[in-house]
C-alpha positions as CSV (number, residue, x, y, z in Angstrom):
1,M,-22.8,-27.4,-8.5
2,A,-23.6,-24.2,-6.7
3,K,-24.3,-21.0,-9.0
4,Y,-21.4,-19.0,-6.4
5,E,-18.6,-20.4,-5.5
6,Y,-15.1,-19.9,-3.9
7,T,-11.7,-20.9,-3.7
8,E,-11.1,-19.9,-0.5
9,K,-11.5,-17.3,2.5
10,K,-9.6,-14.2,3.9
11,D,-10.4,-12.3,6.2
12,T,-11.5,-8.4,4.6
13,R,-9.1,-7.2,7.1
14,S,-6.1,-8.4,4.8
15,G,-7.9,-6.8,2.3
16,F,-7.3,-3.8,4.1
17,G,-4.0,-4.5,4.9
18,D,-3.1,-5.3,1.3
19,G,-4.6,-2.0,-0.6
20,L,-2.8,0.4,1.9
21,L,0.5,-1.3,1.5
22,E,-0.4,-0.9,-2.8
23,V,-2.1,2.5,-2.4
24,G,1.2,3.6,-0.2
25,K,3.5,2.6,-3.3
26,M,1.5,4.4,-5.8
27,N,1.0,8.1,-4.3
28,P,3.8,9.7,-1.7
29,N,0.9,11.6,0.3
30,V,-0.3,8.4,1.8
31,V,0.8,8.4,5.3
32,A,-0.8,5.8,7.9
33,L,-2.2,6.4,11.4
34,C,-2.5,3.2,14.0
35,A,-4.1,3.1,17.9
36,D,-1.6,0.5,19.0
37,L,-3.3,-2.4,16.9
38,T,-1.1,-2.6,14.1
39,G,-0.7,-5.8,13.4
40,S,-5.0,-6.3,14.0
41,L,-5.7,-4.0,10.8
42,K,-3.1,-6.3,9.2
43,M,-0.7,-2.7,8.7
44,N,2.5,-4.0,8.8
45,A,3.9,-4.1,5.4
46,F,2.9,-0.6,4.9
47,Q,5.0,0.4,8.2
48,D,8.1,-2.0,6.7
49,A,7.7,-0.7,3.2
50,F,7.2,3.2,4.7
51,P,8.3,4.3,8.2
52,E,8.1,7.6,7.9
53,R,5.2,7.9,6.7
54,F,3.4,5.3,9.4
55,F,2.6,6.6,12.6
56,Q,1.4,5.1,16.4
57,A,-0.3,6.9,18.1
58,G,-1.4,4.2,20.7
59,I,-3.8,3.9,22.7
60,A,-5.2,7.4,21.7
61,E,-8.0,7.3,19.0
62,A,-9.3,10.9,19.8
63,N,-5.7,12.5,19.4
64,M,-5.0,10.4,16.3
65,M,-7.8,11.7,14.1
66,G,-7.0,15.4,15.6
67,V,-3.2,14.8,14.3
68,A,-4.6,12.6,11.0
69,A,-6.9,16.0,10.7
70,G,-3.9,18.3,10.7
71,M,-2.0,16.1,8.5
72,T,-4.6,16.9,5.7
73,I,-3.4,20.7,5.8
74,G,0.0,19.9,4.8
75,G,-1.8,17.6,1.5
76,K,-1.2,13.8,2.9
77,I,-4.1,11.5,2.8
78,P,-4.4,9.9,6.3
79,F,-5.5,6.9,6.4
80,T,-6.2,6.2,10.7
81,G,-6.9,2.3,11.8
82,T,-8.0,1.0,14.6
83,F,-11.3,-1.1,15.6
84,A,-14.4,-0.1,14.4
85,N,-16.0,0.8,17.6
86,F,-12.8,2.7,18.8
87,S,-13.1,4.4,14.9
88,T,-16.3,5.7,15.3
89,G,-18.3,5.9,19.5
90,R,-14.9,6.5,20.9
91,V,-14.1,9.2,18.8
92,Y,-17.7,11.1,17.5
93,D,-17.3,14.2,18.7
94,Q,-13.2,14.7,17.3
95,I,-14.8,13.4,14.1
96,R,-17.5,15.3,13.7
97,Q,-16.0,19.0,14.6
98,S,-12.0,18.0,13.1
99,I,-12.9,16.1,10.2
100,A,-16.3,16.3,9.0
101,Y,-17.2,19.9,9.7
102,S,-14.1,20.5,8.0
103,G,-14.3,18.1,5.3
104,K,-10.7,17.0,6.0
105,N,-9.8,14.3,3.7
106,V,-9.3,11.7,6.2
107,K,-9.9,7.6,5.4
108,I,-10.9,6.6,8.6
109,C,-10.4,2.6,8.3
110,A,-12.3,0.4,11.2
111,S,-11.8,-3.2,11.6
112,H,-13.5,-5.4,13.4
113,A,-17.3,-4.1,13.1
114,G,-20.0,-6.5,13.8
115,L,-21.1,-9.5,15.4
116,T,-18.8,-11.6,13.5
117,L,-16.0,-10.1,15.6
118,G,-17.2,-13.3,17.1
119,E,-15.6,-14.0,20.5
120,D,-14.6,-10.3,21.6
121,G,-18.2,-9.7,22.8
122,A,-21.0,-7.3,23.2
123,T,-18.7,-4.4,23.8
124,H,-16.8,-4.5,20.6
125,Q,-19.1,-5.8,18.4
126,I,-20.1,-2.2,17.4
127,L,-23.5,-2.9,15.1
128,E,-24.0,1.3,15.5
129,D,-21.3,2.6,13.3
130,I,-22.8,2.7,10.3
131,G,-25.6,5.2,11.4
132,L,-23.2,7.7,13.7
133,M,-21.2,8.1,10.5
134,K,-23.9,8.5,7.5
135,M,-25.9,11.1,10.0
136,L,-22.3,13.5,9.5
137,P,-23.1,15.3,6.4
138,G,-20.1,14.7,3.8
139,M,-18.7,12.0,5.4
140,M,-18.7,8.4,2.8
141,V,-19.7,5.6,3.8
142,I,-17.8,2.1,2.2
143,N,-19.0,-1.5,3.2
144,P,-16.8,-4.2,0.7
145,C,-18.1,-7.8,1.2
146,D,-14.9,-9.6,0.7
147,Y,-11.6,-9.7,0.1
148,N,-11.1,-8.4,-3.0
149,Q,-13.4,-5.3,-2.8
150,T,-12.1,-4.5,0.4
151,K,-8.5,-3.8,-1.0
152,A,-10.4,-2.6,-4.4
153,A,-11.9,-0.1,-2.3
154,T,-8.7,0.8,0.2
155,I,-7.3,2.0,-3.0
156,A,-10.0,3.4,-4.6
157,I,-10.8,6.1,-1.7
158,A,-7.4,8.1,-1.9
159,E,-8.7,9.3,-5.1
160,H,-11.5,10.3,-3.6
161,E,-11.1,14.0,-2.2
162,G,-13.0,14.1,1.6
163,P,-13.7,12.1,4.2
164,V,-14.6,8.0,4.1
165,Y,-16.0,5.6,6.7
166,L,-14.5,2.2,6.1
167,R,-15.6,-0.6,7.4
168,F,-14.3,-4.1,7.5
169,G,-13.9,-7.6,9.7
170,R,-12.0,-10.0,11.4
171,P,-13.3,-13.2,10.1
172,K,-11.7,-15.0,7.1
173,W,-15.0,-15.2,4.9
174,P,-15.7,-16.5,1.2
175,V,-13.9,-14.6,-1.5
176,F,-16.2,-14.2,-4.5
177,T,-15.5,-11.2,-6.2
178,P,-12.6,-10.7,-9.1
179,E,-9.6,-10.2,-8.0
180,N,-8.1,-6.1,-9.2
181,Q,-11.4,-5.7,-9.5
182,K,-12.3,-1.9,-9.8
183,F,-13.8,-0.2,-7.4
184,E,-16.9,2.0,-8.5
185,I,-17.3,4.2,-5.3
186,G,-21.4,5.2,-5.2
187,K,-22.1,2.4,-7.8
188,A,-23.8,-1.2,-6.4
189,F,-22.9,-4.2,-8.0
190,T,-25.9,-6.5,-9.7
191,F,-24.8,-9.9,-8.8
192,Q,-28.2,-11.3,-10.6
193,E,-30.8,-10.5,-12.0
194,G,-34.1,-11.3,-10.8
195,N,-37.9,-10.6,-10.5
196,D,-39.5,-11.6,-8.1
197,I,-37.9,-10.0,-4.9
198,S,-34.6,-7.8,-4.7
199,L,-32.1,-9.1,-2.3
200,I,-29.9,-6.2,-1.2
201,A,-27.3,-6.5,1.0
202,T,-24.1,-5.5,2.4
203,G,-20.6,-6.5,3.9
204,H,-20.4,-9.7,5.0
205,C,-24.0,-10.2,4.4
206,V,-23.6,-10.1,0.5
207,W,-22.3,-14.1,0.6
208,E,-24.9,-14.6,2.8
209,S,-27.8,-13.1,0.1
210,L,-25.7,-15.2,-2.5
211,K,-26.5,-18.5,-1.1
212,A,-30.5,-18.0,0.1
213,A,-31.1,-16.6,-3.6
214,E,-30.1,-19.7,-4.9
215,E,-32.0,-21.7,-2.5
216,L,-34.9,-19.7,-3.7
217,E,-34.2,-20.0,-7.1
218,A,-34.5,-24.3,-6.4
219,E,-37.8,-23.6,-5.1
220,G,-38.6,-21.1,-8.7
221,Y,-38.7,-18.0,-7.8
222,S,-36.3,-15.4,-9.7
223,V,-34.0,-13.3,-7.3
224,E,-32.2,-10.2,-7.8
225,V,-28.9,-9.4,-5.6
226,I,-27.4,-6.4,-5.3
227,N,-24.2,-5.6,-3.4
228,I,-24.5,-1.8,-2.0
229,H,-20.8,-1.2,-0.9
230,T,-21.4,2.1,-0.8
231,I,-24.1,3.3,1.9
232,K,-23.5,6.6,1.6
233,P,-23.7,8.3,-0.9
234,L,-26.4,5.4,-1.8
235,D,-26.9,4.2,-5.8
236,E,-30.8,5.0,-5.6
237,E,-30.7,4.6,-9.1
238,A,-29.6,0.8,-9.0
239,I,-32.3,0.4,-5.8
240,L,-35.7,2.0,-7.8
241,K,-34.9,0.7,-11.0
242,S,-34.4,-2.7,-9.2
243,A,-37.8,-2.3,-6.6
244,Q,-39.9,-0.9,-9.7
245,K,-39.2,-4.4,-12.1
246,T,-39.3,-6.7,-8.7
247,G,-42.1,-4.7,-6.7
248,K,-40.9,-6.4,-3.1
249,V,-37.2,-5.3,-1.3
250,L,-35.6,-7.5,1.5
251,T,-32.1,-6.0,2.7
252,A,-29.3,-7.4,4.2
253,E,-26.6,-6.1,6.6
254,E,-25.1,-7.1,10.2
255,H,-26.0,-4.1,11.7
256,Q,-28.5,-2.1,13.6
257,M,-31.9,-2.3,11.9
258,H,-31.9,1.3,13.0
259,G,-29.9,3.4,11.4
260,G,-28.1,1.5,8.9
261,L,-28.4,-0.4,5.0
262,G,-32.3,-1.0,5.8
263,D,-33.1,2.3,7.4
264,S,-31.8,4.1,4.4
265,V,-33.0,2.1,1.3
266,A,-36.6,2.3,3.2
267,Q,-36.0,6.1,3.3
268,L,-35.7,6.2,-0.9
269,L,-38.7,4.1,-1.1
270,A,-40.7,6.1,1.2
271,R,-40.1,9.0,-0.5
272,K,-39.9,8.0,-4.3
273,L,-41.5,4.2,-4.9
274,P,-43.3,2.9,-1.9
275,T,-42.3,-0.8,-2.1
276,P,-43.1,-3.8,0.1
277,M,-40.2,-4.2,2.1
278,E,-38.5,-6.2,5.0
279,M,-34.9,-5.9,6.6
280,I,-32.5,-8.9,7.9
281,A,-30.5,-7.0,10.6
282,V,-29.6,-7.1,14.3
283,N,-33.0,-5.9,15.8
284,D,-32.6,-3.6,18.8
285,S,-29.9,-6.0,20.9
286,F,-26.3,-6.0,21.9
287,G,-24.5,-8.9,20.5
288,E,-22.3,-11.3,22.9
289,S,-19.7,-13.7,22.7
290,G,-19.4,-17.0,20.3
291,K,-18.3,-18.0,17.3
292,P,-19.4,-15.9,14.1
293,E,-21.6,-18.3,11.9
294,E,-23.1,-19.0,15.5
295,L,-23.6,-15.8,16.0
296,F,-25.3,-15.1,12.4
297,E,-27.5,-17.8,13.2
298,K,-28.9,-16.8,16.7
299,Y,-29.9,-13.2,15.7
300,G,-31.2,-13.8,12.3
301,L,-28.3,-12.8,9.6
302,S,-27.6,-16.1,7.9
303,S,-29.1,-17.2,4.8
304,K,-31.7,-19.8,6.4
305,D,-33.0,-16.3,7.6
306,I,-32.7,-14.4,4.7
307,V,-35.0,-18.0,2.6
308,A,-37.5,-17.0,5.7
309,K,-38.0,-13.4,5.7
310,A,-37.9,-13.9,1.7
311,K,-40.7,-15.9,1.3
312,R,-43.0,-14.3,4.0
313,L,-42.2,-11.2,1.4
314,L,-42.8,-13.0,-1.5
315,S,-46.4,-14.4,0.1
316,K,-47.7,-10.9,0.8
Protein backbone atom coordinates (compact mmCIF):
# COMPACT_ATOMS: atom_id res chain seq x y z
CA MET A 1 0.00 0.00 0.00
CA ALA A 2 1.23 3.47 -0.87
CA LYS A 3 2.29 5.66 2.04
CA TYR A 4 0.26 8.63 0.82
CA GLU A 5 -3.07 8.05 -0.85
CA TYR A 6 -6.08 10.12 -1.81
CA THR A 7 -9.75 9.29 -2.11
CA GLU A 8 -10.68 11.96 -4.64
CA LYS A 9 -9.39 14.76 -6.83
CA LYS A 10 -10.79 18.27 -6.46
CA ASP A 11 -9.65 21.58 -7.91
CA THR A 12 -8.12 24.06 -5.49
CA ARG A 13 -10.30 26.83 -6.97
CA SER A 14 -13.30 24.98 -5.52
CA GLY A 15 -11.56 25.07 -2.15
CA PHE A 16 -11.44 28.84 -2.52
CA GLY A 17 -15.12 29.04 -3.47
CA ASP A 18 -16.23 26.89 -0.55
CA GLY A 19 -13.95 28.75 1.86
CA LEU A 20 -15.27 32.11 0.66
CA LEU A 21 -18.85 31.02 1.35
CA GLU A 22 -17.88 29.88 4.86
CA VAL A 23 -16.05 33.07 5.72
CA GLY A 24 -18.97 35.06 4.33
CA LYS A 25 -21.25 33.36 6.83
CA MET A 26 -18.80 34.02 9.65
CA ASN A 27 -18.03 37.68 8.98
CA PRO A 28 -20.59 40.19 7.59
CA ASN A 29 -17.76 42.56 6.60
CA VAL A 30 -16.47 40.12 3.98
CA VAL A 31 -17.35 41.23 0.45
CA ALA A 32 -16.41 39.69 -2.89
CA LEU A 33 -15.51 41.29 -6.21
CA CYS A 34 -15.07 39.42 -9.48
CA ALA A 35 -13.83 40.41 -12.93
CA ASP A 36 -16.38 38.55 -15.07
CA LEU A 37 -15.17 35.06 -14.03
CA THR A 38 -17.62 34.12 -11.28
CA GLY A 39 -18.05 30.53 -12.45
CA SER A 40 -14.35 29.94 -13.09
CA LEU A 41 -13.46 31.27 -9.61
CA LYS A 42 -16.30 29.22 -8.01
CA MET A 43 -17.74 32.37 -6.45
CA ASN A 44 -21.35 31.52 -7.40
CA ALA A 45 -22.30 30.20 -3.96
CA PHE A 46 -21.16 33.41 -2.27
CA GLN A 47 -23.03 35.48 -4.87
CA ASP A 48 -26.23 33.48 -4.32
CA ALA A 49 -25.98 33.64 -0.52
CA PHE A 50 -24.97 37.29 -0.25
CA PRO A 51 -26.01 39.16 -3.42
CA GLU A 52 -25.76 42.51 -1.65
CA ARG A 53 -22.10 41.76 -0.80
CA PHE A 54 -21.07 40.59 -4.26
CA PHE A 55 -19.82 43.07 -6.88
CA GLN A 56 -19.33 42.17 -10.54
CA ALA A 57 -16.56 44.46 -11.84
CA GLY A 58 -16.61 43.17 -15.39
CA ILE A 59 -13.46 42.88 -17.47
CA ALA A 60 -11.89 45.81 -15.63
CA GLU A 61 -9.38 44.28 -13.25
CA ALA A 62 -7.49 47.50 -12.49
CA ASN A 63 -10.73 49.21 -11.52
CA MET A 64 -11.65 46.20 -9.35
CA MET A 65 -8.43 46.59 -7.35
CA GLY A 66 -9.08 50.29 -6.82
CA VAL A 67 -12.66 49.64 -5.70
CA ALA A 68 -11.47 46.92 -3.31
CA ALA A 69 -8.90 49.26 -1.78
CA GLY A 70 -11.58 51.88 -1.27
CA MET A 71 -13.94 49.41 0.40
CA THR A 72 -11.42 48.73 3.15
CA ILE A 73 -11.71 52.34 4.32
CA GLY A 74 -15.28 51.57 5.38
CA GLY A 75 -14.21 48.46 7.28
CA LYS A 76 -15.01 45.92 4.59
CA ILE A 77 -12.76 42.91 3.88
CA PRO A 78 -12.72 42.56 0.07
CA PHE A 79 -11.82 39.30 -1.66
CA THR A 80 -11.03 39.96 -5.34
CA GLY A 81 -11.30 37.11 -7.83
CA THR A 82 -9.86 36.61 -11.30
CA PHE A 83 -7.18 34.56 -13.07
CA ALA A 84 -3.67 34.81 -11.64
CA ASN A 85 -2.20 36.59 -14.67
CA PHE A 86 -4.97 39.21 -14.48
CA SER A 87 -4.62 39.40 -10.68
CA THR A 88 -0.95 40.37 -10.86
CA GLY A 89 0.70 41.33 -14.15
CA ARG A 90 -2.24 43.24 -15.56
CA VAL A 91 -2.88 45.25 -12.38
CA TYR A 92 0.54 45.50 -10.77
CA ASP A 93 0.52 49.29 -10.63
CA GLN A 94 -2.86 49.39 -8.89
CA ILE A 95 -1.83 46.71 -6.39
CA ARG A 96 1.47 48.43 -5.63
CA GLN A 97 0.07 51.93 -5.25
CA SER A 98 -3.47 51.47 -3.92
CA ILE A 99 -3.13 48.25 -1.90
CA ALA A 100 0.45 47.44 -0.88
CA TYR A 101 1.79 50.99 -0.42
CA SER A 102 -1.34 51.94 1.50
CA GLY A 103 -1.40 48.70 3.51
CA LYS A 104 -5.02 48.05 2.56
CA ASN A 105 -6.78 44.93 3.88
CA VAL A 106 -7.46 43.41 0.44
CA LYS A 107 -7.34 39.66 -0.27
CA ILE A 108 -6.17 39.14 -3.86
CA CYS A 109 -7.42 35.68 -4.79
CA ALA A 110 -5.90 34.28 -7.97
CA SER A 111 -6.99 31.17 -9.82
CA HIS A 112 -5.68 29.30 -12.88
CA ALA A 113 -2.01 29.83 -11.92
CA GLY A 114 0.90 27.89 -13.35
CA LEU A 115 1.36 25.27 -16.06
CA THR A 116 -1.57 23.21 -14.76
CA LEU A 117 -3.94 25.74 -16.31
CA GLY A 118 -3.25 23.47 -19.27
CA GLU A 119 -4.89 24.05 -22.62
CA ASP A 120 -5.25 27.84 -22.23
CA GLY A 121 -1.55 28.13 -23.02
CA ALA A 122 1.39 30.38 -22.21
CA THR A 123 -0.42 33.73 -22.24
CA HIS A 124 -2.57 32.62 -19.29
CA GLN A 125 -0.16 30.25 -17.48
CA ILE A 126 1.52 32.89 -15.37
CA LEU A 127 4.71 31.58 -13.78
CA GLU A 128 6.00 34.89 -12.43
CA ASP A 129 3.22 35.88 -10.03
CA ILE A 130 4.80 34.71 -6.77
CA GLY A 131 7.92 36.74 -7.51
CA LEU A 132 5.90 39.82 -8.43
CA MET A 133 3.83 39.66 -5.27
CA LYS A 134 6.45 38.66 -2.72
CA MET A 135 8.57 41.67 -3.68
CA LEU A 136 5.85 44.07 -2.56
CA PRO A 137 6.47 45.29 1.01
CA GLY A 138 3.87 44.01 3.44
CA MET A 139 2.27 41.57 0.97
CA MET A 140 1.62 38.07 2.30
CA VAL A 141 1.90 35.26 -0.30
CA ILE A 142 0.09 31.94 0.16
CA ASN A 143 0.10 28.94 -2.21
CA PRO A 144 -1.84 25.94 -0.78
CA CYS A 145 -1.39 22.36 -1.97
CA ASP A 146 -4.90 20.87 -2.25
CA TYR A 147 -8.63 21.55 -1.95
CA ASN A 148 -8.80 21.20 1.84
CA GLN A 149 -5.82 23.44 2.47
CA THR A 150 -7.09 26.10 0.03
CA LYS A 151 -10.46 26.19 1.78
CA ALA A 152 -8.76 26.54 5.18
CA ALA A 153 -6.40 29.24 3.88
CA THR A 154 -9.30 31.26 2.44
CA ILE A 155 -10.96 31.27 5.86
CA ALA A 156 -7.72 32.11 7.68
CA ILE A 157 -6.72 35.13 5.60
CA ALA A 158 -9.91 36.97 6.52
CA GLU A 159 -8.54 37.20 10.07
CA HIS A 160 -5.21 38.64 8.92
CA GLU A 161 -5.05 42.44 8.81
CA GLY A 162 -3.24 43.50 5.65
CA PRO A 163 -2.89 42.62 1.96
CA VAL A 164 -2.71 38.95 0.95
CA TYR A 165 -2.04 37.16 -2.34
CA LEU A 166 -3.73 33.74 -2.40
CA ARG A 167 -2.78 31.52 -5.35
CA PHE A 168 -4.66 28.41 -6.50
CA GLY A 169 -5.35 26.39 -9.64
CA ARG A 170 -7.75 24.97 -12.17
CA PRO A 171 -7.17 21.18 -12.43
CA LYS A 172 -8.63 18.47 -10.26
CA TRP A 173 -5.74 17.44 -7.99
CA PRO A 174 -5.36 14.81 -5.25
CA VAL A 175 -6.91 15.78 -1.90
CA PHE A 176 -4.48 14.53 0.74
CA THR A 177 -4.52 16.97 3.68
CA PRO A 178 -7.08 16.76 6.52
CA GLU A 179 -10.61 18.04 6.14
CA ASN A 180 -11.56 21.06 8.30
CA GLN A 181 -7.90 21.67 9.18
CA LYS A 182 -6.70 24.78 10.98
CA PHE A 183 -4.50 26.81 8.65
CA GLU A 184 -1.56 28.47 10.36
CA ILE A 185 -0.27 31.38 8.30
CA GLY A 186 3.52 31.36 8.09
CA LYS A 187 3.96 27.88 9.61
CA ALA A 188 5.38 25.14 7.40
CA PHE A 189 3.83 21.68 7.60
CA THR A 190 6.18 18.69 7.79
CA PHE A 191 4.59 15.61 6.20
CA GLN A 192 7.42 13.32 7.23
CA GLU A 193 10.83 13.58 8.81
CA GLY A 194 14.04 12.30 7.29
CA ASN A 195 17.82 12.55 7.59
CA ASP A 196 19.28 12.42 4.07
CA ILE A 197 17.55 15.18 2.10
CA SER A 198 14.89 17.89 2.58
CA LEU A 199 12.21 18.15 -0.10
CA ILE A 200 10.64 21.60 0.34
CA ALA A 201 7.61 22.10 -1.90
CA THR A 202 4.63 24.38 -2.48
CA GLY A 203 1.29 24.15 -4.28
CA HIS A 204 0.67 21.29 -6.69
CA CYS A 205 4.30 20.19 -6.35
CA VAL A 206 3.73 19.02 -2.77
CA TRP A 207 1.90 15.92 -4.04
CA GLU A 208 4.65 15.27 -6.59
CA SER A 209 7.23 15.55 -3.79
CA LEU A 210 5.39 13.04 -1.63
CA LYS A 211 5.36 10.57 -4.52
CA ALA A 212 9.04 11.21 -5.12
CA ALA A 213 9.85 10.68 -1.44
CA GLU A 214 8.13 7.30 -1.53
CA GLU A 215 10.26 6.21 -4.48
CA LEU A 216 13.46 7.47 -2.86
CA GLU A 217 12.64 5.69 0.40
CA ALA A 218 12.12 2.45 -1.52
CA GLU A 219 15.77 2.82 -2.55
CA GLY A 220 16.89 3.31 1.05
CA TYR A 221 17.00 7.08 1.42
CA SER A 222 15.55 8.92 4.42
CA VAL A 223 13.54 11.84 3.07
CA GLU A 224 12.04 14.86 4.84
CA VAL A 225 9.05 16.48 3.09
CA ILE A 226 7.94 19.99 4.02
CA ASN A 227 4.95 21.88 2.63
CA ILE A 228 5.63 25.62 2.43
CA HIS A 229 2.13 26.95 1.86
CA THR A 230 3.12 30.45 3.02
CA ILE A 231 5.96 31.73 0.86
CA LYS A 232 5.93 35.11 2.56
CA PRO A 233 6.45 35.31 5.48
CA LEU A 234 8.70 32.27 5.11
CA ASP A 235 8.98 29.79 7.98
CA GLU A 236 12.73 30.25 8.31
CA GLU A 237 12.98 28.21 11.50
CA ALA A 238 11.49 25.08 9.92
CA ILE A 239 13.69 25.33 6.82
CA LEU A 240 16.90 25.96 8.75
CA LYS A 241 16.16 23.13 11.18
CA SER A 242 15.60 20.71 8.31
CA ALA A 243 18.66 21.86 6.33
CA GLN A 244 20.82 21.58 9.45
CA LYS A 245 19.69 17.98 9.88
CA THR A 246 19.87 16.68 6.30
CA GLY A 247 22.57 18.89 4.79
CA LYS A 248 20.83 18.80 1.37
CA VAL A 249 17.82 20.81 0.16
CA LEU A 250 15.66 20.40 -2.95
CA THR A 251 12.79 22.81 -3.59
CA ALA A 252 9.85 22.13 -5.94
CA GLU A 253 7.33 24.60 -7.34
CA GLU A 254 5.10 25.38 -10.31
CA HIS A 255 6.71 28.75 -11.00
CA GLN A 256 9.74 30.29 -12.64
CA MET A 257 13.00 29.34 -10.96
CA HIS A 258 13.72 33.05 -10.65
CA GLY A 259 11.63 34.72 -7.98
CA GLY A 260 9.78 31.75 -6.51
CA LEU A 261 10.01 29.53 -3.45
CA GLY A 262 13.45 28.19 -4.37
CA ASP A 263 14.74 31.72 -4.69
CA SER A 264 13.48 32.56 -1.17
CA VAL A 265 14.96 29.38 0.33
CA ALA A 266 18.30 29.97 -1.43
CA GLN A 267 18.49 33.51 -0.05
CA LEU A 268 17.78 32.25 3.45
CA LEU A 269 20.40 29.50 3.29
CA ALA A 270 22.99 31.83 1.76
CA ARG A 271 22.54 34.25 4.64
CA LYS A 272 22.23 31.86 7.56
CA LEU A 273 23.24 28.29 6.67
CA PRO A 274 25.03 27.64 3.35
CA THR A 275 23.76 24.24 2.20
CA PRO A 276 24.01 22.22 -1.03
CA MET A 277 20.76 22.89 -2.89
CA GLU A 278 18.88 22.23 -6.13
CA MET A 279 15.59 23.57 -7.49
CA ILE A 280 12.68 22.02 -9.39
CA ALA A 281 10.97 24.86 -11.28
CA VAL A 282 10.36 26.18 -14.78
CA ASN A 283 13.74 27.29 -16.10
CA ASP A 284 13.35 30.72 -17.70
CA SER A 285 10.72 29.80 -20.28
CA PHE A 286 7.04 30.32 -21.00
CA GLY A 287 4.62 27.40 -20.99
CA GLU A 288 2.44 26.09 -23.80
CA SER A 289 -0.93 24.50 -24.40
CA GLY A 290 -1.29 20.93 -23.16
CA LYS A 291 -2.68 18.65 -20.48
CA PRO A 292 -1.48 19.50 -16.94
CA GLU A 293 0.25 16.16 -16.32
CA GLU A 294 2.01 16.29 -19.69
CA LEU A 295 3.21 19.83 -19.06
CA PHE A 296 4.57 18.81 -15.63
CA GLU A 297 6.56 16.09 -17.41
CA LYS A 298 7.82 18.30 -20.24
CA TYR A 299 8.90 21.18 -17.98
CA GLY A 300 10.58 18.95 -15.39
CA LEU A 301 8.16 19.29 -12.44
CA SER A 302 6.99 15.68 -12.07
CA SER A 303 7.83 13.24 -9.28
CA LYS A 304 10.20 11.50 -11.72
CA ASP A 305 12.15 14.76 -12.14
CA ILE A 306 12.23 15.33 -8.38
CA VAL A 307 13.65 11.84 -7.86
CA ALA A 308 16.33 12.36 -10.53
CA LYS A 309 17.46 15.72 -9.15
CA ALA A 310 17.36 14.44 -5.57
CA LYS A 311 19.64 11.55 -6.51
CA ARG A 312 22.06 13.94 -8.18
CA LEU A 313 22.14 16.04 -5.02
CA LEU A 314 22.50 12.99 -2.80
CA SER A 315 25.47 11.74 -4.84
CA LYS A 316 27.48 14.91 -4.29
